[in-house]
N, C-alpha and C positions, 0 to 999 in steps of 0.2 A: 217780524226782525227787522229795522229801518235799515234807509239805505247807504250809512254810514258802514255799518258792520261790514255788510259786502264790499267796501270800497278797500275796508282797513284788509281785510281777507285777501281781496283778488294783490295789493300791495305785496304783502308777504310772497304769495305764491310769488310773485315776478320778482323778487330780492331772490329767493331761493332758487329760481332758474339762472339769474345772473352768475350767483357763486358758483352753481356749477359751474357752468360754460367756462369762467375763467380759471379754474382748479385745472378745470380741462387741457384746457390752454397750455398750463404755466405746467403741469407733469411731461416729462419725458416722454415719447412714443413708446424707446421699451420697454420704460414700467409701465404702461398704460396696458402694450401686450402683451408682458409677461402672464407664463401657465405657471400654475403648481410645480414643481418639482416633482420627477418622475422618481419613486422609489428606489435603491440602487439594489439590482438581484445578485446574490451572494454566487461569488461564482466557487468552483472547484478549483481549488488549492492544490491536492493529493488525493490520489485512489491504493487502495492494497484489495488484493486478493485474495480469501482463505480458500479451502477446500472448494465448497461450495456455498459462496456467500462471499459479498464484494458491497465494501462498504468507500466511501468518499469523506473529506473533510472541506466544507464549504469557507469561504472568506470570511464571515461571519459569527464561527467556531463551531458552527453544530456540524454533526456528522449524519449521515444518512448512509443505508443499505438497505441491500435487495438480495435477496435467492432464499438459501435453508437457515430455516429459522428453527430447526428441531430441538434445539438445547437454550434457543431464547438468542442464538447470537446476533441478532437484528437488535435487541433490548426495546423493540417498540412497542411496548404495552400490550402485545397479541401473542396468546396462544399457538394464534397459526403457524404450521408445519414451513409456510416461506410466503413468502409476496415476489410477485410481478415487476410491484415497482418500489422507486426508492421511501423509505419509510426511515423517520427521523429518531436517533434515539433520544432512549428517556429513562429518568431517573428514575428513583422509590417513589417519587411522587405524582408520574408523570410530568413531567413538566421537563421540557426540552433540555437537553444535557446538552452544556456548553463552556467555554473557553477553552478548546482542546487546538491543540497545537500538530499532533499529530495521531495516525490511529493505523491498529496494525491487525490485520484478521488472519488467524489463526486455521487450525482444519475445523473447532466445533468451538474458538471462543475470541472473542473480541477483545482489545486492549485501545484504551487512550492516556496519549502523554498530554499532562493540562499547561496551562501558561506557568504556575507556581511551580513547575517541575516536577510534580507528583505524576503516581498513575494508578489510571482505575481500569479494573477489568469487566466481564461481565460473557457468560454463555458456561458452557459445562467446564465443572473443574473437578474432575472424578481423580486426577491427580496433582490436586494443589493447584493449577497453572491460571489459576484469577489470583493467587496472593494474598487470600485474606485470611492467612491462615486454618483454611477447613477446607474438607471437599464437596463442598456443598451448592450445588449447580447456581446460578443466579440469573434471573431474565432483566437486573437492572445493575448499573455499575457500583462496582466495590472498592473499597484504597486499596493496595498495596501494601505487606508490610513486612519490613524486615525480620528477620530472625531473630533477633534481641525487640522485637515487640514494637519499634520505634517505625513510623511511616515511613517509606522509600520517598527521597525528596532529592532534589538537585538534578535529576535525572534530563540528557537532552537525545536522547533515542532508544527507542523501543521496537523490539519483533517478536512477534509470536510464532507458534511453532503447532504441533501436538496436542503434547503433553506438556508444555513447559511454556515459560514467556521469559527474553532476557532485555535487561536495556543497560545503558552508560549514561554513566553521572557526569556533570563538568569538571571533574579529575581525568577522565579517561577510564574508570575502573568501571568494572563490568558487573552485575549481580541476572542471577537467573532465580526461575524457583520453575514448582512442579516434577512433573519424572516421578510422581508417586508419591513425591513429600508436602506435606502441609507448614513445613515452618517459616515456609516464609522466603523473601527476597536472600539470596546469599553470595557471597564475591565468588568469583572465579581465579581457579590459581593455575599456574604454568608448571608445568614437568618439571621446572628449573626449582618452584617451590615459592616462587611470587606472584604475588596477586597479578592476573593480566590488568594491562589498561592497550586499551584502546581506541583507534579513532572512528571508526561504526564498528557494527554489528551485525549476523545474518543468522537469525534460527530457524532451523523445520523439522521436521518429523521428528528424527531421532538422534540429531548432532548441529550441532553449531560451528559456526565461524566468527573471527574477528582481524579488521585487518590492526595490528600495535602500532605502535608508532614512530616505529622503525620501518614501517610497511611491511613491514614481513607481515604474510597470515597463518592463525594461530586455531587450529578446530579442536573440539572437544567431543564426546559421547560416544554413538556407536562405533562401528570400525569395520563393518561387515561391506564388501565391495568395492573397499577401499574409500569407503566416505571422509578419513581422516586426512586423506593422501599424505600421507607421511612412510608411506609404503608396505604396511601393514595392514590385516583388517581385524586386528585387536581393539576393544573398547578402550576408555581412554576417558575417568573420571575430572582429569588435570586435562589441558591444554595442550596438545605438541604443533611443531612446527609442521606447516607445509614443504614439502620439495616438491624440486621438477625432475620429470623424466629425463632431461640432457643433465640434471647433476646441480647440486647446491640448491639453496631454499627458494621459493618464489617470494619474491624481495618485488617494490615498486610500484607493489599496486594500490589504486585509487578506488574500485570497486567492488564488492562482493556481494551473492546472491548464493544461500543456499538450499536445496531442492528434498524430494525426500530421500533421493541417496545420492545424488551429486552434487557438488559444487561448482562454481563458475565464480571467474576473476578478472579484471580489465585491467591488467597494468597502462602504466607510462608512457610507455610508446602506443596506443593503441592496440595491443594483442590481446587477443581473449588466451583462457590456460582455466581449461576442465579437469576435471578429476570424480571415481567413484564410480555408481553403478553404470551400464550402459546398454541396457536390453534394447533399447528402443532409439539409441545414434543420437541420445540428448548431451553426451560428451561433446559432437560436432569433429573428431577425427576422421568420419568417414568410417567406422569402421564399428562392433558391435560388441565388444572387447570391454570388461572394465581397465579402467584404469587407477595405480593405486597412489598413483606420482599425478603433477601437473603437468596435462599434456596439452599442446597448444592447438584453439578452433583453428578447423580449415575452410577453405570458399574456393573450389576448384582446384587448382594443382599448386598454391599455395596457401599461406597462413593471413586469417583473416589480421590488418592490420589498420581496420578505419572504426574502430570500436570507439562508442562516446561514450553509452552506460550500459552497466547487463541487468539484465534481472531472471527468473527461473519460475517454470509453475514443477509441476509432479515429475514430470518425466519427457518435460521438453524445454529448452532454454529461447533467449531471445537477446537482441544486442538493437540498440540505436545507433544508426550511423553518423559518423561527423557533421552529413548532411540530414539528418533529423528523419530518414527512411527506418523504417523496423524490416529486421528480417529473424526469422527463429524457425528451430530447429528439433527435430524430438520426435516424439512420440504425435502421431495426431488422429487417432482413430475416429474422434468427434470435431477434427474440423481446427482440434486448438494452435497449430502450426498459422490457418489465417491461409491461404494460398488457395485456396477451393476445391482441395482435395482432402480425400482421407486416408494419403500414404504416409507413409513413416518416409522422416526426411535426418540423412546424415551431415548433408550442412545446412549452413542460415538457403533461405530462401525469403524474397522478398512478399509481405503481407499484404494485400489486397483489402479494399473497400467492394462492399457489396456491391457497388457499379463499375468493380473490377478496376477502377484507381489505386495508383501505387497507396500506401498508408503512409505517408510523409505528414511531416509537422508535428512530431511526436516528443514530447517533452521529460515522460517519463512515463512505468509501466509496472505492470504487474501479473504472474501468473497464478492461476488456481490448479488443482488437481486435473480437471480439463478444458478451462478457457481459461481466456487472457482480456488483460482489459490497458488499455493506454488512454494518455492525457495527451490530445494535440491542438493544432491552432484553436485558439481562441478559448481555451480551458475547455475542450470540447471532451466528451468521456465517448467511446468506442470500445465498443466487447466482441468477442469470438468464442464460438466454439460449443461444448455438453450446456445445453438448457435447461434439463428437467427440474429444478431448481425454479428456474427463472434467473439464474446466477447472471445471465449475459446484459438484464433490462431493459431486455427491449417492450416488456409487457407479453411474450409470449412462451411457448415451451419450444419455438422450434430452434433446431440446432443450426444453429451459424456458420459457416465454413468460409466465411470472410468476415470482416469487420463492419459490425452496424453502429450508426450513431445513437447515442441516450440520449432521450428527453429529460 
């Protein structure tokens, strides 16, 4: 090759280097040093605890569950009886089940509210609690259908119980399905014959309650132990109004939480009222006497007056204080009250973390049969109590008497 060829190549290389140097000088420093964006991690926005399993909704609209899976209530495509870790809910084609805006965990089934306002359920269906007008168990989500055969829509709130599920639509009307019937979702009526309109609902083992638009509480279902709060032990197929032990209807209610056989509510003045079965002190009036009308929850010699929100488990109750500290009471054989003991608590006690620090910064929570979970500062989940099926979610089967952080 001749000399002119090498000169030409050398000249081209010099021009290339010069261009690179000029471009490097002209590009701003912050642009040159910019790194690829870190993928945003989906945060937990809601938690709901079933009898022996737990589920969370994440900001990417996905649902993740753990714990008991004997009835496919985890819907993770697995037939393994339990999961010690979070597993993602899947659809019938094993794709991630997305676009959810709320999740509710029942005793042996789970449901999701989709952004379109429809409801989908999975798990045990022996009483028609999945709402697909069958009694066939489902290991993936199926859509809830009304009794007239039309898909249930326009829903804004859902809550699953033992053998039934209830929902509220955008007009406030309440629908329920299950309880041994496979006809699909049906309207709930009050004892005066009018359809119940509510601002929120809560469903449990054998009864359900709602806060009406008047802020009074109405309940229906099994009445044993005073579940319905109307001073009667009789079952009611239509909703009846809850009464106070001090006289008159229970009004000005902002939050409601039903459990296996008791219910608690928060009044607008930050006091708490409970009624129903009280064998483990879950009512919180410092006795073990069943209450057929609503009584105030006690703390020491006075009534609780710092409640921000209330939730219940099978036979225990919890409330979040106005300073976001968590207090629980009632049955504590598995440590579900979270104070480091297994002793029944007849009045609210402060929940502790495994480090003995106070469980603070709590924004929401949910109680199961014998375990409890909350979301606290930083969208972090904490759980404690019975862990036989891994329902606490810490990757073990160890009983937890205090709150442990779930990763």
